[in-house]
Structure formats: C-alpha cells, structure tokens
C-alpha positions in Angstrom: 0.0 0.0 0.0 1.3 3.5 -0.9 1.9 5.7 2.1 -0.4 8.4 0.9 -3.2 5.9 -0.1 -6.4 6.3 1.9 -7.1 3.4 4.3 -10.3 1.7 3.5 -11.2 0.3 6.9 -12.8 1.4 10.2 -11.2 0.9 13.6 -13.5 -0.2 16.4 -12.5 0.3 20.0 -12.7 -2.9 22.1 -14.8 -1.4 24.8 -17.2 -0.1 22.2 -17.3 -3.5 20.5 -18.1 -5.2 23.8 -21.1 -3.0 24.9 -24.6 -4.5 24.8 -26.3 -1.1 24.8 -25.6 -0.5 21.1 -26.2 -2.7 18.1 -23.5 -3.5 15.6 -24.6 -0.9 13.0 -24.4 1.8 15.7 -21.0 0.7 16.8 -19.7 0.8 13.3 -21.2 4.2 12.6 -19.7 5.7 15.8 -16.3 4.2 14.8 -16.7 5.8 11.4 -17.2 9.2 12.9 -14.3 8.8 15.3 -12.1 8.0 12.3 -12.9 11.5 10.9 -12.1 13.1 14.3 -8.8 11.2 14.6 -7.6 13.1 11.5 -8.7 16.4 12.9 -11.8 16.6 10.6 -15.6 16.6 11.1 -17.9 14.3 9.1 -20.1 16.4 6.9 -22.0 14.1 4.5 -25.5 13.7 3.2 -27.8 10.8 4.1 -27.5 9.4 0.6 -23.7 9.4 0.8 -23.7 7.7 4.2 -26.4 5.2 3.0 -24.2 4.3 0.0 -21.1 3.8 2.2 -22.9 1.6 4.7 -24.9 -0.4 2.1 -28.2 0.9 3.5 -31.4 2.5 2.3 -31.9 6.2 2.7 -34.5 5.7 5.4 -32.2 3.2 7.2 -29.4 5.6 7.6 -31.8 8.2 8.9 -33.0 5.7 11.5 -29.4 5.2 12.6 -28.9 8.9 13.1 -32.2 9.2 14.9 -31.3 6.4 17.2 -27.8 7.6 18.1 -29.1 11.2 18.7 -30.7 9.8 21.8 -27.3 9.5 23.4 -25.6 12.6 24.8 -22.2 11.6 23.3 -23.5 11.8 19.7 -24.6 14.9 17.8 -25.9 15.2 14.3 -27.1 18.6 13.0 -28.6 19.0 9.5 -26.9 21.7 7.4 -27.5 23.5 4.1 -30.7 21.9 2.7 -30.5 21.6 -1.1 -34.0 22.1 -2.6 -32.9 21.0 -6.0 -31.7 17.6 -4.9 -33.8 17.4 -1.7 -30.7 16.6 0.3 -28.9 18.1 3.3 -25.5 17.6 4.8 -24.9 16.6 8.4 -22.3 17.8 10.9 -21.8 14.7 12.9 -19.6 14.5 16.0 -18.9 12.1 18.9 -17.9 13.5 22.3 -15.1 11.0 23.2 -15.2 11.8 26.9 -18.9 11.3 27.2 -18.7 8.1 25.1 -16.0 6.7 27.5 -18.3 7.5 30.4 -21.2 5.8 28.7 -19.1 2.6 28.1 -17.6 2.7 31.7 -21.1 2.6 33.1 -21.6 -1.0 31.9 -19.7 -4.1 32.7 -19.1 -5.9 29.4 -21.0 -9.2 29.1 -18.7 -11.9 27.7 -19.2 -15.5 26.9 -17.5 -16.6 30.1 -20.3 -14.9 32.1 -23.1 -16.8 30.2 -24.0 -20.3 29.4 -23.6 -21.2 25.7 -27.4 -21.2 25.2 -27.6 -17.7 26.8 -24.8 -16.4 24.6 -26.4 -17.8 21.4 -29.7 -16.2 22.3 -28.0 -12.8 23.0 -26.2 -13.0 19.6 -29.4 -13.9 17.8 -31.3 -11.0 19.5 -28.7 -8.5 18.4 -28.7 -9.9 14.8 -32.5 -9.5 14.6 -32.3 -5.9 15.9 -29.7 -5.0 13.3 -31.6 -6.5 10.5 -34.9 -4.8 11.3 -35.3 -1.4 9.7 -36.3 1.3 12.2 -38.8 3.5 10.6 -39.4 7.2 11.5 -42.8 8.0 13.0 -44.9 11.1 12.2 -47.9 13.1 13.5 -50.3 14.6 11.1 -48.9 18.1 11.2 -45.3 17.1 10.8 -43.4 18.4 7.8 -41.8 15.5 5.9 -39.4 15.1 3.0 -41.4 13.6 0.1 -38.2 12.1 -1.4 -37.4 10.4 1.8 -40.9 9.0 2.1 -40.6 7.6 -1.5 -37.3 6.0 -0.6 -38.7 4.3 2.5 -41.7 3.0 0.6 -39.4 1.8 -2.2 -41.7 3.0 -5.0 -40.5 2.4 -8.5 -39.4 5.4 -10.7 -42.7 5.6 -12.5 -44.8 5.7 -9.4 -42.3 8.1 -7.6 -42.5 10.5 -10.5 -46.3 10.4 -10.5 -46.4 11.1 -6.7 -43.9 14.0 -7.1 -46.0 15.4 -9.9 -49.1 15.3 -7.6 -47.5 17.3 -4.8 -45.3 19.6 -6.8 -43.1 20.2 -3.7 -40.6 18.1 -1.7 -41.8 19.4 1.6 -45.3 18.3 2.6 -47.3 17.5 5.8 -47.6 13.9 6.8 -51.4 14.5 6.8 -51.3 15.4 3.1 -49.3 12.3 2.3 -51.6 10.1 4.4 -54.7 11.5 2.6 -53.1 10.8 -0.8 -52.0 7.4 0.3 -55.5 6.4 1.5 -56.9 7.6 -1.8 -54.6 5.3 -3.7 -55.8 2.3 -1.7 -59.5 3.4 -2.3 -59.0 4.0 -6.0 -57.3 0.6 -6.4 -60.5 -1.1 -5.5 -62.2 0.2 -8.6 -62.6 -2.0 -11.7 -59.9 -1.6 -14.4 -57.7 0.5 -12.1 -54.3 1.0 -13.6 -52.7 3.4 -11.1 -50.2 3.0 -8.3 -50.6 -0.3 -6.4 -49.8 -0.3 -2.7 -48.2 -3.5 -1.5 -48.7 -5.2 1.8 -45.2 -4.4 2.8 -45.8 -0.7 2.0 -49.0 -0.7 4.0 -47.2 -2.2 7.0 -44.6 0.5 6.8 -47.3 3.2 6.7 -49.0 1.9 9.8 -45.7 1.7 11.6 -44.9 5.3 10.6 -48.2 6.7 12.0 -47.4 8.0 15.5 -49.6 6.8 18.2 -51.5 9.5 20.0 
C-alpha cells in the first residue's frame, strides 16, 4: 500500500465493541465518525452518501442517526438543505469523553459470564435488531421530505414521479401524504384500475410510521 493511499477500513475500540447497549450498526457508525475526528476533521455528509457507504437504504441511515441522537455523546445537525436535490449535509460529531463514560457505566458481558445457550440467544437477538429497519414516526402536522418517504416505501421510478407530480413540492405535511396514500388504496378497489398499487409491505410500513396519539 502506498503511504499516501487512503485506508479503506474502520477501527473499532474494544470497549465499544463489547457494549450491549448499542447494536453492531451503531458501533460501526460511531467508529466511522471517530475515524474522521482522529484526523482532525468533522464528518459532513448527506444521508445518501452515508447510506451508500454503509450499504443501507436512505430511510435506514436516517434511522441510525435518529437512534444515536438519543445519546448525549452523539450529535448530528442538519446543514445546508439543497432544494434542487432534496438533500442536506450533516455535521456529525462524537464526544469522546462522554462516550467513554457511557461505556464505563456498563460491565461488558462476555461468553464466560453466560451459558452457551444464553450467549447464542444474546447474539441472535442482536442480529435480529440489526436486520430490522427502524422507521421514523410522524404526527399529522409534521413536515416530511417527500423524497425520503418515497425511498422508505421503495416506490419504483414511474410511481415516484407520479407522486412528485401530484404534490409539486418536496416538503409536505404527513397528513397530506396520508390522505393521498389512502386515496390510492381506495381507487385501487375500482374496476380496471391501472394506477399505483400499494403492496402489503408498504401498508405495514405506513401503519408503523403513523405516530400513536
């Protein structure tokens, strides 16, 4: 490897790796941000760039950021919204001192502390948590990014363009999207309907995204 060649790997601290309070995706993401800070830089990337680097969907990386923002050692602030591309950068930082305190509060659980069956169950539980996409939830008056919604629902290009044409703006209320979404389901019951078809998977996502009162 040339000395000036960028290193294509992420270093993970052993204490961070051992904690049971974070899933593996969160640990990897924190380590990625710490990698920036070790070189004296701050991560400033869009959701789309981060999603591409982590092999995730747009909505998935947003869920990672939302989950980590619950901790006082992590901070993600949206910057410079681009209306043309419907994207914004993020200034993402990790407070190392607070992270160390967070990790010190917990005694790492190792295989020697558990029976083999308990360790396997713990590992399986973490794997299932990592695989499940955490969806954002909205109230009716919340302003949402239409392009983000389309990405979460995984509409094809034709359907996405039709929905964009309907709203004519990337920033809408969740209530407006919900009304339109319900109208699609209602219209699809009509004979000879040839419009957008809502799948069972999309309907399940919609129900999960509706905030409980």
